[in-house]
FIVO-254280 format. One line per 8 residues: number of its first residue (from 1); their letters; for each residue x, y, z of C-alpha. Coordinates in pm, whole numbers, plus 50000, padded with zeros to 5 digits. Example, Ala and Ser with C-alpha at 12.3 -4.5 7.8 and 13.67 -1.06 7.14 Angstrom:
! FIVO-254280
1	as	51230:49550:50780 | 51367:49894:50714 $
This chain:
! FIVO-254280
1	mwnlifly	78606:21745:49200 | 78466:22082:49098 | 78747:22128:48848 | 78644:21808:48665 | 78276:21914:48664 | 78373:22251:48512 | 78594:22081:48255 | 78342:21823:48135 $
9	tgliftif	78064:22085:48120 | 78285:22320:47922 | 78388:22040:47685 | 78024:21955:47607 | 77939:22320:47531 | 78252:22362:47320 | 78179:22049:47115 | 77825:22178:47064 $
17	ivviffsk	77939:22513:46921 | 78206:22344:46709 | 77949:22106:46553 | 77708:22393:46479 | 77976:22612:46322 | 78146:22350:46107 | 77819:22190:45990 | 77713:22513:45819 $
25	kiifsyen	77842:22653:45496 | 78009:22978:45582 | 78152:23264:45381 | 78525:23316:45368 | 78654:23597:45589 | 78950:23664:45814 | 78717:23664:46116 | 78591:23316:46034 $
33	svfkaili	78944:23186:45970 | 79067:23308:46310 | 78750:23186:46481 | 78810:22834:46345 | 79160:22836:46497 | 79023:22956:46833 | 78759:22678:46836 | 79020:22412:46764 $
41	ssiiayvi	79246:22563:47031 | 78962:22544:47285 | 78900:22174:47213 | 79274:22100:47247 | 79275:22278:47584 | 79013:22038:47717 | 79191:21741:47560 | 79505:21838:47757 $
49	eiplqhlv	79351:21956:48084 | 79109:21665:48151 | 79379:21392:48124 | 79608:21619:48334 | 79355:21624:48618 | 79325:21244:48610 | 79705:21195:48601 | 79757:21423:48900 $
57	rsygvenl	79489:21237:49096 | 79644:20900:49009 | 80022:20964:49017 | 80069:21299:49188 | 80272:21586:49048 | 80613:21422:49050 | 80568:21248:48719 | 80721:21309:48374 $
65	fvdifvra	80385:21291:48194 | 80233:21538:48438 | 80516:21783:48369 | 80467:21742:47993 | 80089:21793:48018 | 80132:22099:48244 | 80370:22269:48002 | 80146:22171:47705 $
73	flvehivf	79847:22322:47891 | 80034:22651:47943 | 80151:22657:47578 | 79791:22604:47466 | 79688:22910:47671 | 79952:23116:47489 | 79820:22987:47155 | 79459:23076:47248 $
81	ysfftlyv	79542:23433:47351 | 79767:23477:47045 | 79484:23378:46812 | 79246:23604:47001 | 79493:23893:46965 | 79502:23826:46591 | 79119:23838:46591 | 79134:24179:46761 $
89	fvicfnkk	79367:24303:46485 | 79128:24168:46219 | 78821:24350:46352 | 78998:24674:46445 | 79188:24744:46124 | 79023:24974:45870 | 78880:24779:45574 | 78820:25070:45337 $
97	nidnyrkk	79146:25008:45154 | 79135:24630:45107 | 79494:24600:44982 | 79630:24792:45279 | 79406:24587:45511 | 79546:24260:45379 | 79904:24383:45424 | 79832:24477:45787 $
105	iktsqliv	79677:24135:45854 | 79980:23952:45712 | 80214:24169:45919 | 80007:24102:46231 | 80015:23727:46165 | 80393:23732:46148 | 80426:23937:46467 | 80180:23724:46665 $
113	aavglint	80344:23402:46541 | 80690:23528:46640 | 80573:23637:46987 | 80389:23307:47038 | 80696:23104:46938 | 80921:23295:47179 | 80672:23249:47462 | 80643:22878:47388 $
121	iliiilpl	81021:22840:47414 | 81022:23033:47743 | 80752:22809:47891 | 80941:22496:47789 | 81278:22603:47935 | 81169:22805:48242 | 81123:22615:48570 | 80778:22537:48712 $
129	skvydeqr	80674:22438:49064 | 80385:22195:49111 | 80225:22125:49449 | 79951:21869:49507 | 79758:21904:49833 | 79430:21733:49926 | 79338:21653:49565 | 79426:22008:49456 $
137	mfisgmgl	79718:22109:49234 | 79898:22441:49256 | 80132:22570:48982 | 80387:22845:49031 | 80730:22947:48915 | 80892:23163:48644 | 80707:22986:48359 | 80368:23077:48507 $
145	naikiiiv	80482:23436:48570 | 80590:23460:48204 | 80242:23358:48093 | 80083:23624:48315 | 80313:23891:48171 | 80231:23780:47816 | 79853:23788:47878 | 79875:24134:48037 $
153	syivvwli	80078:24255:47737 | 79815:24123:47499 | 79540:24301:47697 | 79734:24631:47675 | 79750:24591:47295 | 79374:24526:47284 | 79304:24840:47488 | 79523:25051:47257 $
161	lliknyke	79330:24927:46953 | 78997:24993:47130 | 79101:25349:47212 | 79204:25400:46850 | 78859:25283:46736 | 78663:25455:47013 | 78393:25573:46768 | 78292:25213:46697 $
169	lydkkylp	78294:25080:47054 | 77919:25017:47044 | 77958:24772:46756 | 77874:24417:46862 | 78193:24283:46704 | 78385:24422:47006 | 78180:24225:47261 | 78426:23928:47278 $
177	iyfviisv	78707:24169:47368 | 78507:24317:47656 | 78413:23967:47770 | 78774:23841:47774 | 78902:24145:47964 | 78630:24108:48227 | 78680:23730:48248 | 79056:23763:48295 $
185	aistiiqf	78997:24011:48574 | 78750:23775:48746 | 78985:23478:48696 | 79273:23674:48853 | 79062:23749:49160 | 78954:23383:49193 | 79314:23260:49153 | 79423:23502:49423 $
193	idpsilis	79159:23363:49661 | 79205:22995:49567 | 79483:22910:49320 | 79354:22554:49283 | 79037:22663:49098 | 79109:22653:48721 | 78849:22828:48505 | 79063:22935:48209 $
201	smiatfvc	78915:22667:47978 | 78561:22771:48072 | 78652:23130:47987 | 78767:23014:47644 | 78431:22838:47591 | 78229:23148:47674 | 78455:23358:47450 | 78380:23119:47162 $
209	ysmyfsie	78006:23164:47214 | 78035:23543:47225 | 78238:23538:46903 | 77991:23305:46730 | 77701:23544:46789 | 77897:23863:46714 | 78056:23760:46383 | 77840:23845:46081 $
217	npdlkmls	77797:23496:45947 | 77481:23445:45738 | 77342:23099:45681 | 77461:23021:45330 | 77188:22763:45272 | 76925:23018:45357 | 77116:23279:45160 | 77127:23044:44861 $
225	amtlakdq	76753:22984:44890 | 76692:23358:44911 | 76914:23418:44608 | 76723:23154:44415 | 76391:23309:44517 | 76523:23654:44421 | 76633:23527:44080 | 76294:23368:44021 $
233	aekanhak	76119:23689:44127 | 76338:23893:43892 | 76264:23653:43608 | 75892:23678:43682 | 75916:24057:43698 | 76111:24063:43372 | 75848:23839:43213 | 75579:24075:43343 $
241	sdflssms	75760:24376:43197 | 75800:24199:42864 | 75431:24108:42866 | 75326:24464:42946 | 75556:24603:42678 | 75420:24355:42424 | 75062:24428:42534 | 75123:24801:42496 $
249	heirtpln	75262:24747:42147 | 74981:24517:42038 | 74711:24752:42171 | 74867:25070:42035 | 74914:24929:41685 | 74539:24891:41607 | 74464:25204:41811 | 74689:25395:41575 $
257	aivglsed	74461:25302:41287 | 74145:25370:41490 | 74254:25716:41607 | 74424:25811:41280 | 74131:25725:41055 | 73880:25876:41299 | 74074:26203:41298 | 74083:26185:40922 $
265	nlsytdkc	73701:26159:40921 | 73685:26483:41119 | 73862:26663:40835 | 73558:26593:40613 | 73293:26760:40830 | 73127:26915:40523 | 73104:26580:40343 | 73028:26324:40617 $
273	ppeviens	72690:26287:40789 | 72670:26438:41139 | 72637:26088:41287 | 72973:25986:41140 | 73142:26295:41279 | 72987:26238:41623 | 73085:25871:41620 | 73439:25960:41519 $
281	kdiitasq	73467:26197:41816 | 73337:25925:42049 | 73586:25676:41905 | 73873:25916:41967 | 73755:25979:42325 | 73729:25605:42395 | 74072:25548:42242 | 74223:25817:42465 $
289	tlleivgn	74072:25646:42770 | 74216:25310:42663 | 74556:25468:42601 | 74545:25628:42945 | 74472:25291:43107 | 74755:25120:42919 | 74994:25404:43002 | 74904:25396:43372 $
297	ildinkie	74963:25021:43396 | 75304:25060:43234 | 75395:25352:43461 | 75297:25176:43783 | 75496:24873:43672 | 75804:25090:43623 | 75756:25259:43960 | 75720:24928:44143 $
305	ankmeiie	76033:24793:43974 | 76227:25110:44070 | 76304:25165:43701 | 76127:25499:43668 | 76392:25766:43617 | 76380:26144:43640 | 76551:26283:43329 | 76623:26654:43363 $
313	npynfkee	76646:26887:43064 | 76575:27258:43005 | 76217:27334:42902 | 75975:27626:42871 | 75731:27558:43156 | 75458:27802:43052 | 75461:27692:42690 | 75456:27320:42772 $
321	vagmckit	75176:27348:43030 | 74964:27574:42811 | 74998:27335:42515 | 74917:27033:42731 | 74610:27203:42885 | 74483:27294:42539 | 74474:26925:42451 | 74347:26799:42788 $
329	qtrigekn	74057:27041:42810 | 73910:26893:42491 | 73810:26598:42711 | 73550:26821:42872 | 73342:26760:42560 | 72982:26872:42599 | 72995:26905:42979 | 72892:27245:43112 $
337	ikfnlnia	73236:27315:43259 | 73439:27634:43244 | 73814:27573:43247 | 74042:27850:43377 | 74420:27843:43347 | 74618:28095:43552 | 74998:28089:43528 | 75191:28346:43735 $
345	edipyeli	75402:28593:43544 | 75706:28542:43770 | 75752:28176:43675 | 76098:28155:43512 | 76104:28142:43134 | 76304:27819:43129 | 76332:27553:43399 | 76542:27237:43428 $
353	gdkgkvke	76349:26922:43513 | 76166:26624:43371 | 75919:26796:43142 | 75730:26476:43067 | 75677:26387:43433 | 75566:26741:43523 | 75314:26742:43238 | 75195:26394:43338 $
361	iinnlltn	75131:26513:43695 | 74930:26814:43581 | 74749:26610:43316 | 74650:26346:43575 | 74511:26615:43806 | 74312:26777:43524 | 74187:26443:43390 | 74074:26344:43738 $
369	aikytdqg	73893:26676:43781 | 73718:26643:43442 | 73609:26286:43518 | 73439:26373:43845 | 73298:26716:43752 | 72970:26734:43562 | 72925:27110:43568 | 73079:27423:43714 $
377	einltikc	73445:27520:43700 | 73791:27370:43695 | 74063:27614:43792 | 74430:27534:43736 | 74647:27791:43911 | 75026:27778:43898 | 75247:28002:44111 | 75608:27988:44224 $
385	inniqksi	75860:28095:44484 | 76199:28166:44326 | 76521:28124:44522 | 76766:28302:44295 | 77070:28224:44512 | 77010:27849:44493 | 76863:27866:44138 | 76554:27678:44255 $
393	sqimitcq	76193:27758:44172 | 75930:27602:44397 | 75638:27542:44159 | 75297:27541:44334 | 75021:27381:44128 | 74660:27406:44247 | 74381:27219:44069 | 74037:27304:44206 $
401	dtgkgike	73705:27172:44078 | 73334:27190:44163 | 73284:26817:44120 | 73152:26537:44338 | 73408:26578:44613 | 73548:26311:44844 | 73416:26186:45175 | 73648:26258:45465 $
409	enisrlfn	73690:25892:45553 | 73798:25814:45194 | 74074:26074:45158 | 74332:25838:45315 | 74257:25584:45037 | 74288:25838:44759 | 74639:25741:44650 | 74600:25362:44681 $
417	kfdrldve	74659:25160:44365 | 74353:25015:44191 | 74130:25167:44460 | 73835:25361:44317 | 73636:25553:44573 | 73257:25534:44598 | 73233:25284:44312 | 72856:25261:44337 $
425	rntttegt	72813:25631:44252 | 73091:25634:43993 | 73008:25329:43783 | 72995:25542:43468 | 73336:25695:43534 | 73610:25515:43344 | 73954:25440:43485 | 74165:25196:43682 $
433	glglaitk	74233:25392:44001 | 74602:25431:43915 | 74623:25797:43809 | 74661:25958:44152 | 74885:25676:44282 | 75121:25741:43990 | 75094:26117:44043 | 75195:26091:44410 $
441	aliemmgg	75487:25859:44326 | 75618:26095:44055 | 75588:26399:44281 | 75782:26228:44560 | 76049:26114:44313 | 76105:26480:44224 | 76127:26584:44589 | 75781:26739:44607 $
449	ninvqsqf	75457:26677:44794 | 75083:26673:44733 | 74794:26773:44962 | 74420:26733:44921 | 74124:26929:45052 | 73773:26815:44965 | 73413:26869:45064 | 73176:26594:44964 $
457	gkgsmfvv	72926:26717:44707 | 73102:27050:44652 | 73440:26974:44500 | 73807:26908:44566 | 74136:27095:44561 | 74475:26932:44499 | 74787:27132:44585 | 75123:27014:44451 $
465	nipqkisk	75468:27154:44529 | 75754:27058:44297 | 76108:27204:44310 | 76262:27277:43969 | 76601:27421:43881 | 76608:27762:43714 | 76773:27780:43372 | 76663:28125:43247 $
473	ltkpiteq	76458:28377:43443 | 76347:28578:43140 | 76300:28515:42771 | 76614:28588:42564 | 76583:28877:42319 | 76486:28778:41964 | 76607:28928:41635 | 76271:29097:41583 $
481	elmnntsr	76280:29253:41930 | 76638:29360:41872 | 76541:29526:41545 | 76251:29705:41717 | 76483:29836:41990 | 76731:29951:41726 | 76459:30133:41532 | 76365:30323:41847 $
489	lyiinpnq	76718:30449:41895 | 76794:30519:41529 | 76535:30670:41300 | 76525:30430:41006 | 76342:30487:40681 | 75984:30353:40727 | 76005:30172:40394 | 76314:29985:40513 $
497	iqqqattq	76143:29893:40841 | 75842:29758:40654 | 76069:29567:40412 | 76264:29414:40703 | 75943:29315:40887 | 75813:29149:40572 | 76139:28960:40532 | 76130:28844:40895 $
505	qgiqpaqy	75772:28726:40859 | 75878:28527:40556 | 76112:28311:40765 | 75864:28045:40867 | 75920:27694:40998 | 76031:27433:40750 | 75858:27421:40412 | 75765:27065:40326 $
513	agkrvlvv	75651:27079:39963 | 75844:26836:39748 | 76040:26675:40029 | 76071:26297:39999 | 75965:26086:40299 | 76000:25708:40336 | 75751:25533:40567 | 75873:25193:40692 $
521	ddnklnik	75607:24977:40863 | 75504:24612:40834 | 75138:24704:40890 | 74973:24837:40573 | 74694:24992:40777 | 74951:25196:40971 | 75106:25311:40644 | 74761:25422:40531 $
529	varralad	74721:25620:40854 | 75064:25779:40805 | 74975:25875:40447 | 74652:26039:40565 | 74832:26224:40846 | 75101:26352:40607 | 74867:26435:40319 | 74844:26807:40404 $
537	fnfvldec	75221:26859:40394 | 75266:26792:40019 | 75538:26534:40074 | 75649:26290:39808 | 75578:25968:40000 | 75732:25627:39953 | 75675:25313:40158 | 75824:24974:40240 $
545	ydgqecld	75737:24697:40483 | 76050:24594:40677 | 76404:24702:40757 | 76565:24498:40480 | 76343:24656:40216 | 76441:24998:40354 | 76809:24908:40317 | 76752:24795:39959 $
553	kikvgney	76581:25122:39867 | 76870:25328:40005 | 77135:25107:39840 | 76985:25143:39492 | 77021:25521:39517 | 76680:25644:39636 | 76719:25976:39815 | 76494:26088:40100 $
561	dlilmdim	76473:26390:40328 | 76323:26189:40616 | 76258:25827:40718 | 75971:25730:40951 | 76079:25391:41085 | 75870:25136:41275 | 76068:24928:41527 | 75912:24582:41557 $
569	mpnmsget	75908:24437:41204 | 75970:24093:41050 | 76296:24008:40866 | 76475:24310:41013 | 76378:24547:41295 | 76396:24923:41266 | 76686:24939:41514 | 76893:24690:41314 $
577	aleklken	76809:24868:40988 | 76927:25204:41122 | 77245:25046:41260 | 77326:24903:40917 | 77239:25230:40745 | 77480:25418:40971 | 77760:25183:40870 | 77767:25393:40553 $
585	pnfnipti	77961:25711:40644 | 77764:25908:40381 | 77426:25826:40535 | 77279:26142:40688 | 76902:26104:40642 | 76718:26199:40965 | 76523:25898:41092 | 76232:25917:41336 $
593	altadaiv	76124:25610:41535 | 75752:25568:41466 | 75654:25287:41702 | 75394:25150:41941 | 75666:25095:42201 | 75558:25362:42448 | 75703:25249:42780 | 75891:25501:42996 $
601	gskekyig	76240:25566:42867 | 76165:25462:42508 | 76237:25808:42367 | 76577:25827:42536 | 76654:25471:42427 | 76582:25532:42058 | 76756:25870:42048 | 77057:25700:42203 $
609	egfvdyia	77050:25446:41919 | 77073:25719:41656 | 76713:25818:41582 | 76665:26195:41570 | 76327:26175:41744 | 76051:25943:41857 | 75676:25932:41791 | 75455:25693:41988 $
617	kpfskdqi	75155:25537:41820 | 74881:25641:41801 | 74976:25994:41701 | 74780:26299:41593 | 74849:26534:41303 | 74958:26803:41548 | 75209:26570:41711 | 75368:26465:41385 $
625	kekldrvf	75378:26827:41262 | 75563:26927:41579 | 75824:26657:41515 | 75857:26754:41149 | 75910:27119:41242 | 76197:27015:41467 | 76359:26798:41203 | 76333:27059:40926 $
633	kdakpqga	76379:27365:41148 | 76708:27464:40977 | 76547:27492:40634 | 76495:27861:40537 | 76344:28005:40222 | 76562:28177:39968 | 76610:28548:40008 | 76590:28566:40385 $
641	vpiasvqa	76789:28869:40497 | 76959:28859:40837 | 76902:29153:41064 | 77264:29262:41056 | 77233:29351:40686 | 76993:29640:40753 | 77198:29959:40770 | 77082:30274:40941 $
649	pvqpqptq	77066:30583:40718 | 77327:30846:40768 | 77082:31134:40821 | 76837:31101:41110 | 76485:31237:41089 | 76285:31361:41386 | 75949:31201:41439 | 75653:31245:41666 $
657	nvesnvvt	75449:31022:41896 | 75680:30721:41918 | 75503:30505:42180 | 75377:30815:42366 | 75731:30949:42411 | 75886:31277:42304 | 76171:31225:42060 | 76441:31491:42035 $
665	tqnvsvqp	76764:31492:41842 | 77108:31591:41964 | 77401:31679:41745 | 77639:31447:41927 | 77846:31175:41759 | 77791:30835:41918 | 78000:30519:41896 | 77836:30187:41798 $
673	vvqqpvqt	77639:30031:42083 | 77800:29689:42064 | 77909:29682:42430 | 77632:29889:42585 | 77281:29779:42679 | 76981:29938:42517 | 76754:30096:42778 | 76400:30187:42682 $
681	vvqnttsv	76165:30371:42914 | 75802:30322:42822 | 75513:30412:43054 | 75735:30410:43365 | 75854:30049:43297 | 76228:29997:43253 | 76379:29695:43083 | 76748:29644:43012 $
689	qptpvnpi	76839:29402:42737 | 77178:29312:42589 | 77226:29397:42221 | 77506:29189:42067 | 77464:29335:41717 | 77715:29427:41447 | 77862:29779:41467 | 77626:30047:41337 $
697	psvqptqi	77766:30356:41163 | 77802:30661:41381 | 77480:30865:41361 | 77300:31137:41549 | 77106:30959:41823 | 76760:31029:41952 | 76669:31070:42314 | 76348:30901:42426 $
705	vnsetnnn	76176:31073:42718 | 75860:30953:42888 | 75597:31227:42856 | 75229:31292:42823 | 75273:31544:42537 | 75321:31489:42166 | 75534:31798:42082 | 75899:31795:41970 $
């Protein structure tokens, strides 16, 4: 009776799990394929065992159909454990090499199928004994013993695979194996106590449940819905990015005219009324604020979309920071604020990092300090800790002000987006509340950290630590410095020294007079601004209004030294125009992208497309001059004499008072100093610098000795 209760209960639970599994859309995997076979095998076991119990009760054990059902029941057990063994192979094999994994699975399938077939034949041909006593059936004989041996062999194989994968034993995918081993042990004990109790089918049911919950099998309907939602979110985010990019372009285009013409007004201070000059300054200040807001919105959008990238390149830290501070401190305006910049001398000459992000961090800190400080001081102090072995410089930036300060309870909100502290007191302070949030995100992207100390009413101090790679510890020696060192070792005619110095001073950055520049922009107001900005350089300017017109001008034979190309234009964009121009192998005119597209990564994008540089609108005269210097940096005036052409005279002449050192001559012939460093000792400070110069004729050298006297 109890056997039938167990069987019907197990059948109901098995049908339940089968319906749930097959009603869902599932992903293809070897685990799922084997699990399907095990589920079907479990159902077949009940289909065989339940009729067997009723046949035995009705006709006894001496019946042909009973014998057939008994042997079919035993064969089904072999099939179940064979499939489960295949499942063990599937989850235990290494999946890193997918091709090798598939070969192992196919080999395992063949082995398990062969073993199962042999066992099936043995069960069919080996004798079985069946005893029916008081509504209980007992099975024994060689066929049953063969099954026990087969199951024990399978368990040994499972244990070997578990030992081989001992590092993963805590993975939930191994739970069905543990459950089967424990269940077989319990079943063996029960069979030893009462052989009539048959629980093997119930064990199979519980194994199916353990497998169902251990196999990684996501709901494909839910997964499809999530994928659809993800796609919609990505489309919305893409639309947002496009909108922000378009907004940036549309705002920057008129701002270019506003800032450019206002700056042009400032160049006529002696002709314009004071009110016009003052208004122009206010317009520029307001434009800078608007540009800052637009830039912050674009930056936070990039950060949220995980599209902000750190692009590392060598850069001169001191030079970049000093230049940036010179521009930023102009925002102090008429406030009674003293700005102090202190950069440690031991900061390496050249670092490797994202120059733009580092400058943006410092600029945000300074801008924030200027906004909330009405009078007093703003101190920007930059120090470093250099790890020469690892080539890492830990840059420590401290920005301290005597401004309004921050209440203690508000410090935790300081880096929240769009959260402006103490709005009631700061209604006149412009901004969106994004600057410090962006600053913190950029610092963390570079592996740094930021800390804040503040006292309400007295001021704040921001401390930033940013690791940067070291490129060059010290500044490389220049030609002028090399010539000076040479003149200290070899007494050169003073007239020659003066002539060489004059020649070196004559080598200035690019000379622009007479160079032809083509400005391509669909906005005539922007062309007017460009003409005003370039007026001081004595260029020969030409203009056109779209990419196609630019192509036509080049095709008819117009020659230019530089093209300033807008990007978004009707008929043909600047990118397309440059692509078509480069189809001509003889085209070598440097082209700068002059565009209002100022989102992060634009410079790298346009340089990658073939532009030599990038200028974001609105631009100042200083910015465009810097770009022009880079483009024309190889141009040198006629008559420039390289340092190697200066020859030392054959006869040396003693001299006195050379940098407070005593100079003596020795009648010793010296070989050229091509492979030796020049060592100068001046006021107890020693510096060794390489001197890769051309061989100098053998002369009588001078010995420089540090001394307090001026006698030979």
